[in-house]
N, C-alpha and C positions, 0 to 999 in steps of 0.2 A: 289576546291578540300577540303578538313579539313587537317589542320596538325596533324601529331601523334608523336613528343615529349612527352618520358614518356611511350611510347608502347614498347611493344615487335614485331618486325618484323621475323616472323616465315617463314621459305627458304620451300614451296612446295615440293613436290617431284619431278617438272619438271623442277626443279631448278638444273642444271647440274654442275656450274661452280667451282670449287675446293676449290674456296675459301670460298665460302657459301652454298659449298650442305649440307645438315643436320645442317643449322646455325639459329640459335636464337640470333638477333641483337636488343639489347637494346637502341633506336635511344634518342640520348641526344638532336640533335637539328632538325628542319624540315621546312621548309619555302622553298621561294621563290627563296634563295640562294642556296637550295640546301639542302642535308641533312647528318647530322653525327652521329656515332653512334658506341657501342662496341659488336664486337661478344663475349655474356656470356657464349658460349658453349665449347670453345677449351682448355683446358688445352695445354701449352707449355713446351714443355724439357726441362726445362734449370736447370742446375745442380748447386747445390750451393747459389742459390738466398735465404733472411734469409723468405722470403713467398714463396706461390704456385703461380707463373705464369699464366697468361691467353692468347694468343692472341685474341687483340683487334680487326683483320682485316690484311688486306693486306696495307695497309695503312701505313707506317712508321713515328711514332712519334716519337720527341726529348727525349721525357721524359718516366715519365709512368703517365698512367692514374686509378683513383683508382674508385670505387666504394662500399658502407658500409652500414650496415643496423644501424646508431647507431645514434640517434635521438639528444643524448647529446654529441656530440663529435661536434656539431654544433658552439656550442660554442667557439672552437676554433678556428670559420670562423668570418674575419667582414664579408663576405660575403653572411649568413648563409640561406634568403631567393635563392639567386640563387643558393644553393646546391644542393637542395629539389631535384629529378628528378620524382619520380613515391611514391604511399604510401610504405613507409618504406625503399626507397631507396634515397640514398645520393652521391654527386661527394665529394671523397676526398680529402685533399689537401696534401703538406707537412708533415702539423702536425697530419694530420690522420693517413697518412702514420706512422712516429714514435713511434705516440702512439701502433698502431697496433704488429710491432715488438715488443716493449718495453713489449708489456702486453700478448702477444700471448701463453704464457706457463701457467699466473694466471687464462685464463678465456677462455669460449666460445667467438670467434670474430663471426661478421658475414663480409667479407669484399671480394672482389678479386682486385687483380691488372693486369694489362693490358698493354702489348708490342703491339705496335702498335695500326689502329683504320680501321672503313669500314667510306670511306665516297663517295655522290652521287651529280653530278653538278645537275645547275638548270635544273628542270623536270624528269632526269635520276631515280630516285626513283619512280615518278608519272606512266612515262612510264613501267616500272618493277609490279607494281600492276596492270596497268588494262592489262597487260600480263599473268597475276596470277601464277608471280612467287614466291608471298611474299602471307601470311595472317599475319593480323593484330590483337593483342588478347591485352589484359589487361598484364603491368606492375606490379609488387610487390616485396617488398623485398622479403617476404616471399616465393615466386616462386621462385625468385633466389636462396634461401639461405638454404631455405632445402628441394632443389630438387638436388640429384645428377647432377655435370654438363655431365654426359655421357648420363642421362635420360630425361634431357631439351627438347631437341627436339621431344623425341617419346611423352611427357606427353605433349607437346604444339600443337604440328601440328595436324593439321583437319585428322578426321578421314578420310581415305581413301574408295572411292566404290569398293569393290572388284569384280575383272574380272569375267564374266560369263562363266561358262566352258559348252564348246560343244562335249557333243556325241552321 
């Protein structure tokens, strides 16, 4: 089976788990050892944070995770290529987060900060894919940052076949 890191997983309507119902997950890693990603369309209602937070998934993380759409920020990180996730999408580190919080009022920034993550053990995601719980689509910074979080699932979800009426 191919691996899908750098793609969006889009929950299909049959997936009713409240953690993933109508979720869009950006897969950051996917391989024989399992999968790891961020739910990118769930704003987290946190008061007092210096930036908007998103609930990246049901698994707790010890810190914050950041995605951004600023290729020029890669100069801040020694592992530049390791930061590229998909076209126009990059993992941010502490230096990127600092830059975002300092520049937030001066320019339009493309970034999201996450608490938590979504994770799957070996073979778990493959079983869910085979059961039809998810569809996979290409990820990009434009899709993530140019689409309001509340509209992302609707925009990426495959069309539904209408139920025929019986009259």
